[in-house]
Backbone bond lengths (Angstrom), bond angles and torsions (degrees), N, CA, C in turn:
res aa  C-N    CA-C-N  psi(-1)  N-CA   C-N-CA  omega(-1)  CA-C   N-CA-C  phi
1 M - - - 1.447 - - 1.531 108.39 -
2 A 1.322 115.87 137.01 1.466 121.90 -179.13 1.518 110.55 -76.91
3 K 1.318 115.23 145.18 1.460 121.16 176.56 1.534 108.58 -74.51
4 I 1.332 116.81 135.66 1.465 119.18 -178.25 1.528 110.40 -75.52
5 H 1.302 115.72 153.53 1.462 124.61 178.10 1.528 108.01 -95.58
6 V 1.321 117.09 139.88 1.469 121.80 175.89 1.521 107.23 -108.89
7 S 1.329 116.42 118.42 1.465 120.84 -177.44 1.532 111.19 -74.71
8 D 1.318 115.65 157.55 1.462 120.65 174.45 1.531 110.37 -60.35
9 H 1.315 116.75 -35.70 1.466 120.89 178.04 1.528 110.82 -59.75
10 A 1.319 116.72 -43.47 1.469 120.38 179.10 1.527 110.68 -64.03
11 I 1.323 116.83 -39.90 1.458 120.29 178.98 1.523 110.83 -64.37
12 I 1.315 116.37 -43.08 1.474 120.37 178.35 1.526 110.29 -61.37
13 R 1.322 117.17 -44.34 1.465 119.84 179.32 1.524 110.52 -64.36
14 Y 1.321 118.62 -35.39 1.458 122.42 176.57 1.529 109.87 -62.29
15 F 1.329 115.99 -47.72 1.472 120.13 176.70 1.521 110.63 -54.29
16 E 1.333 115.00 -44.87 1.461 121.60 -174.54 1.530 112.14 -73.65
17 R 1.306 117.00 -50.24 1.462 121.36 -170.16 1.524 114.52 -90.02
18 V 1.313 117.78 -30.07 1.461 120.52 -178.16 1.532 111.15 -98.36
19 L 1.330 116.19 -46.86 1.456 120.05 -178.20 1.535 112.73 -85.70
20 G 1.331 116.05 -12.24 1.458 120.38 175.96 1.520 115.28 75.93
21 L 1.338 117.95 20.82 1.458 119.94 177.42 1.521 110.06 -73.14
22 D 1.322 116.37 136.38 1.462 121.44 179.02 1.522 108.60 -92.40
23 L 1.322 116.84 104.23 1.454 121.42 -177.31 1.515 112.04 -65.77
24 A 1.312 118.17 -28.38 1.471 120.88 177.55 1.523 110.27 -64.67
25 D 1.330 116.59 -39.57 1.471 119.95 177.40 1.529 110.78 -63.31
26 I 1.308 116.35 -41.87 1.462 120.60 179.20 1.525 109.69 -64.58
27 R 1.318 116.95 -45.55 1.469 121.58 178.75 1.527 110.50 -58.95
28 N 1.331 116.85 -42.57 1.464 120.39 179.37 1.520 111.87 -65.28
29 E 1.314 116.64 -38.58 1.468 120.45 179.17 1.529 111.10 -65.62
30 L 1.324 116.39 -38.57 1.464 120.60 -178.56 1.524 113.15 -79.55
31 S 1.310 117.60 -10.12 1.470 121.03 177.69 1.528 109.94 -126.23
32 S 1.312 115.64 38.80 1.465 121.34 -177.23 1.523 111.40 -61.54
33 P 1.318 116.92 160.08 1.470 119.71 176.07 1.536 112.46 -56.88
34 E 1.328 116.80 -34.71 1.462 119.88 179.47 1.527 111.26 -64.95
35 I 1.324 116.21 -45.05 1.468 119.75 179.05 1.523 109.87 -65.65
36 N 1.316 117.20 -42.08 1.467 120.23 177.89 1.525 111.38 -60.04
37 K 1.319 116.86 -41.08 1.471 121.23 -179.80 1.525 110.48 -64.30
38 M 1.343 116.90 -46.29 1.461 120.21 178.93 1.526 110.88 -62.75
39 Y 1.347 115.90 -43.44 1.463 119.67 -179.48 1.522 110.88 -62.77
40 S 1.329 117.28 -39.72 1.471 121.21 179.31 1.525 111.21 -60.07
41 K 1.322 116.68 -35.62 1.464 120.72 -178.26 1.528 112.73 -84.96
42 L 1.344 117.21 -36.98 1.458 120.40 -168.52 1.522 115.42 -111.99
43 G 1.330 117.93 -16.48 1.460 120.24 -179.26 1.520 112.73 79.23
44 D 1.323 116.34 -157.26 1.462 122.76 -176.13 1.529 110.93 -54.41
45 G 1.344 115.76 142.17 1.452 119.47 177.93 1.511 112.86 163.34
46 K 1.338 115.12 -168.26 1.466 122.69 178.47 1.520 108.06 -106.70
47 Y 1.332 116.39 128.19 1.454 121.20 -176.21 1.523 110.68 -127.11
48 P 1.349 116.97 138.81 1.461 120.00 -179.63 1.526 111.57 -63.27
49 V 1.327 114.92 133.14 1.465 120.35 178.20 1.523 109.66 -81.86
50 E 1.322 115.67 -46.77 1.464 120.74 177.77 1.522 107.09 -143.81
51 Q 1.311 116.49 127.92 1.463 121.31 -177.06 1.528 111.51 -53.96
52 G 1.314 115.53 136.49 1.457 121.11 174.81 1.516 116.42 84.12
53 T 1.326 117.74 -4.63 1.466 119.80 -178.40 1.520 112.88 -94.94
54 G 1.324 117.33 -19.01 1.456 121.30 -175.87 1.510 113.49 77.77
55 V 1.325 117.71 5.78 1.466 121.81 -179.93 1.523 108.72 -88.82
56 R 1.322 115.52 131.76 1.462 121.18 -179.80 1.530 110.01 -127.27
57 A 1.330 114.87 139.16 1.464 121.28 173.78 1.526 106.88 -93.37
58 I 1.325 116.16 130.73 1.458 120.74 176.68 1.521 107.33 -94.87
59 V 1.337 115.62 118.40 1.464 121.65 -176.57 1.521 109.03 -112.38
60 V 1.332 116.13 126.44 1.461 123.19 177.99 1.521 108.01 -134.78
61 N 1.307 116.59 128.31 1.469 121.68 178.62 1.528 111.90 51.41
62 N 1.347 115.43 47.23 1.464 121.58 175.18 1.538 113.62 67.99
63 T 1.345 116.95 20.33 1.464 121.27 -179.18 1.534 110.01 -134.33
64 V 1.327 116.55 131.89 1.459 119.53 172.24 1.527 106.28 -74.76
65 V 1.342 115.27 114.63 1.461 120.11 -174.27 1.528 112.73 -101.86
66 S 1.346 116.20 -17.82 1.452 119.31 179.17 1.522 109.55 -164.93
67 V 1.321 114.97 173.03 1.455 122.50 176.78 1.521 106.72 -136.92
68 V 1.340 116.24 136.21 1.459 120.79 178.96 1.521 109.30 -128.20
69 K 1.302 115.16 153.67 1.469 120.69 174.15 1.513 106.19 -112.67
70 C 1.314 115.20 118.45 1.477 121.14 -176.80 1.511 111.22 -91.34
């Protein structure tokens, strides 16, 4: 029997519905006014999500495409 595949969508729903993570809060944090202001001035790049955490949002073509911890 083949092992089943778990989609990213299923994992996201698990985070949301089972673990109780609020995806709207995460979305708001990754598109904060500070990040929007920096992106407006500098364009595509890596922007700090929260000072002192080393977490950066990678923004390409007006979209946060990933998050890295430096």
